GUFIVO-39853 format. One record per residue (C-alpha): residue in one letter; x, y, z. Coordinates in steps of 0.02 Angstrom, whole numbers, plus 50000, padded with zeros to 5 digits. Example, Ala and Ser with C-alpha at 12.3 -4.5 7.8 and 13.67 -1.06 7.14 Angstrom:
% GUFIVO-39853
A506154977550390/S506844994750357/
% end
This chain:
% GUFIVO-39853
M464025295253224/S465815298353276/D467315287553244/E467355282853426/D465645274853409/E466205262653268/A465945244053308/P467515233353333/L468055221653190/V467655203353213/K469065191153159/K468465176453056/A469035159253103/R470355151052987/I469785136752880/F471005121852877/Y470975112452711/G472215099052761/S474105096752733/L474785096752555/E476345087952617/E475395072552666/K474475071752500/E476105073952403/K476905059752501/E475405048752462/R475505052852276/L477375049352265/S477165032852355/R475855027252228/E477005032052082/S478495022952158/L477425007452180/Q476915007951997/L478745010351943/E479304995852051/E477954985051974/R478564989251798/V480384986051844/S479944969651926/D478974964351770/R480474968251659/Q481644958751774/A480464944051771/E480494943851581/V482404944251577/L482514930251706/A481254920051608/E482284922151449/F483864916451539/E482954901451608/R482324897051433/R484074897951360/K484724887251503/R483414874051470/A483784874651283/R485624871051315/Q485174855951420/I483974848451293/T484684835051178/V484014837551003/S484164825150861/T485074830450703/D484194817750592/D483074826550466/T481704813450477/E481584814250667/V481634833250667/K480204834250541/A479174821650641/C479404831750802/L478954848050714/R477404839950638/A476864833650811/L477064851150883/G476104859050739/E477614869350682/P478154871650501/I479284857650441/T480264868350316/V480444886950342/L481124889850166/R479464884850085/N478534897550193/V479784911250154/L479714907949967/S477814908049972/V477934926050035/V479384933249933/G479204921949781/P480444909549705/D481214922949592/A482074930549744/L483094914749770/R483614914249587/K484124932549593/S485144929749750/K486084915349668/K486404925849512/D487104940149616/E488214928049712/D488874920249552/K489184937449476/A490164943349630/K491184927349627/R491594929449442/S492114947649466/Q493244942749610/E494054929149504/D494274941349359/A495154953749474/Q496394940349529/Q496694933549354/T498164939249247/W497574945449078/Y498694944448925/H498244956248783/E498594951248605/G500014962348546/P500534968348374/E501774959348263/T503134971048326/L502934963448500/L503574946648438/Q505064955048358/A505384964848518/R505344949048624/I506634940748510/W507704956448518/L507584956748709/A508114938548721/K509634941848612/Y510054957248716/S509814949648890/L510664932748871/P512424939748841/K512134952048985/A511664937549100/L513244928349048/E514304943549090/R513474944949261/L513774926649300/N515594927749247/A515824943049359/A515024933749505/Q516174918949475/A517694930349473/Q517104938649634/K516934921549715/E518744917249674/I519364931949778/P519964925849950/E518674927250089/S519844937950195/T520044950650055/R518174951750028/T517894954050215/V519154968350223/R518334976950075/Q516624974950155/Q517234982550318/E518014997250225/L516375000250133/H515394999950295/K516615012150374/T516395023850226/L514505022850235/R514505026850421/N515395043150378/L514045049150258/N513585067450285/N512575080850199/F513675088850067/C512435100349982/S510645106050006/Q509705115449872/I507945122349856/G507355114149696/D505635121449667/D504165130949739/R503205114649760/P503695097949839/I505005088049742/S504335070849705/Y505745062349608/C507605063249575/Q508825053049470/F510655053849418/S511235053549238/P512215038249178/N513865047949190/S513475053749369/K513755072049320/L511945077849314/L510425076149426/V508635078249368/T507225083049487/A505345082949457/S504115092649563/W502265095149589/S502375111249489/G502545100849331/L504345106049301/C505895095349277/K507565103249316/L509345098049277/W510745101449403/N512615099749398/V513325088749534/P514095090149658/D513975109349657/C512065108949630/S512065123049504/P510545123749387/V510795118749206/R509085119049125/T507225118949163/L506115107649060/R504325113849044/G502805104948979/D502555117648841/D504305114948771/E504455105748607/P504675087248652/V505725074848554/A504225063148546/D502465062748614/I501805046048680/E499935044748704/G498885030248763/H498575031648949/F496895038049007/M497285039349193/R498695045149304/V500445039449253/A501405035649412/R503125030249351/V504205030549194/A505725019049180/W507045016549046/H507494998948990/P509384995849010/S509544994748821/G508865012348799/R507685006548662/F506135003548768/L505185013948894/G504045007049029/T502595016649107/T501405012549248/C499635018949261/Y498215019449386/D497105010149262/N497824994049340/S499064991249198/W500814995049139/R501434997348961/L503014995148860/W503435007148719/D504655004948576/L505485021948559/E506235018048390/A504505014848318/Q503675026848443/E502245014748473/E501515004348613/I502014986148595/L501384979048761/H499864982948868/Q499964971849022/E498654969849159/G498814959349315/H498544970849464/S496814973549538/K497224991749580/G498355005249511/V500165000949467/H501345012949556/D503145007749522/L504104999049384/Q505934993749373/F506924983349249/H508134969249287/P509984973749258/D510044960949116/G508494968449036/S507584951749040/L506334955149180/A505204969249238/G504554971549414/T502954980749459/G502224986149625/G500394990449645/L499144998149762/D498384980849786/S499854977049906/F500634964749782/G502164964849672/R502434955149512/V503964950149412/W503704948549223/D504794939849094/L504904951848947/R505494937848831/T503944927248856/G502694939648929/R502274928549079/C502194933149262/V503614922649336/M503434927649519/F502044934449629/L502674945049775/E501364942349910/G501644947450090/H501444966250113/L499954972350212/K499744988750117/E500174996749951/V501864993249867/Y502605010249824/A504405005549778/L505364991249700/D507154988249643/F508244974049576/S509954970349648/P511454969949529/N511714951749582/G510194947549476/F509204937249601/N508704949049743/V507224961049736/A506774973949869/T505034981249891/G504464995849999/S502684997250061/G501425007750154/D501554995350299/N503225003850345/S504244988450299/C505464983450164/K505454965450103/V506884956750014/W506434942849892/D507474929049812/L507004925349631/R507864908349641/K506914902649796/R505344912049740/R504964918449914/C505314932550037/I506954929650129/Y506934944550248/T505794958350310/I506594974550370/P505534984950492/A506334999950411/H505365015750456/Q503955023250556/N502975028550402/L502685022350226/L504195018850116/S504275029449959/S505915023049883/V507115008349890/K508755007249795/F510194994849790/Q511995000249769/P512115000949578/T513884994049563/D513924978649675/G512314978749776/H513254978049942/Y512014989650029/L510204995250016/L509515012750033/T507735016450090/G506765032750103/A505125035750192/Y503825048250247/D504605049250421/N505825062150347/L507275049650349/A508325039450230/K509265024150294/V510705013350235/W510644994350264/T511964980950240/H511764967350110/P511754953550163/G511304954750346/W510094969350326/S510734978350482/P510654997550488/L512255006850445/K511775025150436/T510255036250454/L510215051450339/A509255064650437/G509065082550383/H507465084550283/E506025093950365/G504715084650263/K504365067650189/V505745059450087/M504845056749922/G506265050149815/L508105045349816/D509455038849701/L511265033249700/S512495039049568/P513065025149450/D514865027449508/G514295024649689/Q515005041149755/L513435051549785/I511725049049863/A510295060949820/T508685063049917/C507205074149876/S505835079349994/Y504145087150023/D505075102050099/R505505107549918/T507355103549936/F508535090149874/K510125085149964/L511745076749913/W512635065050034/V514465059950023/A515695051350138/D516955062450227/
% end
């Protein structure tokens, strides 16, 4: 058979199974109906809850225990829920809860209570010695204040204006790199001829002023004159008593201590702060000591009796700095809340709050001679001078590239020193 004789191909008819589009539409419609039913059920539950709350607000319920119990009994509900709860958890749970509550309350009261440790016999002798030392000093201060008051008002005003003019002309006289690490503290010698700096490297350095030439470096491995041991945590501040016989130290074990350097022993271990004690300063007469703590409070202690005579409450954050004015009745505190508060020991309250800086205050210092101005340093890289009284700003000492961590005024009132996180210290004098 040839190819021409092959039979023609017969095309099969197409079989139509229906449209998938229609079936998909039908399936989606069923799902949407089920979803709408679920949503409508949820909405109905929410609306029912709102209606129930609305009815509950409109119902007047008796507050008498007898009537409430009678109504609950009529409804078949438990009269006292506490009995049912205790039947499940047991009565010991309630006793344990009360014990924990009492224990927490006692610990809170202990933290706020001032503890007085029994001291050695030398403490009594030291208190008598301090009283004999401070009373003549107080008399001298009062006589000087009386003599100052007898000066005509016009003369005092002229002197005040001249001082303010001098302070407005303060400028950077010398800048010196003091160490390889940040400098955390600086202080002038009593004769205003030397400056000591302490840094995070553990070194103390002595400098001539005002030329800022190095004199000596004091290392921890050098032979000390005396070694005082007793603290078990970080020592934040060391301060000399005006007499030179005693040394005060603050510690982060929530206490501060007083040492007799002649006997080289601890004579006072004083608690009173609920957190670490950061700063300590002595009154110019030597009769009082002021402490500032990380619990945002300050305290003023009478060294002659050992009692806390004033509680400085008002700062919102830690108290990092404190200083007494030479007038004997003003105290300044610097805090982590960026403010400086001035307190009056006679009125026993805060008399002024200075919104001093834009960061925490690290140091405050009154003019050592007359207390006519106040100096503050802060972590906003600035130190500022404020009038006293009035507390208005006189001069801003700008120049450090890091936080101002410490400052001091020379006892003769001629120099201001600031030390910073930028590893430098600067001297400021009036032109």
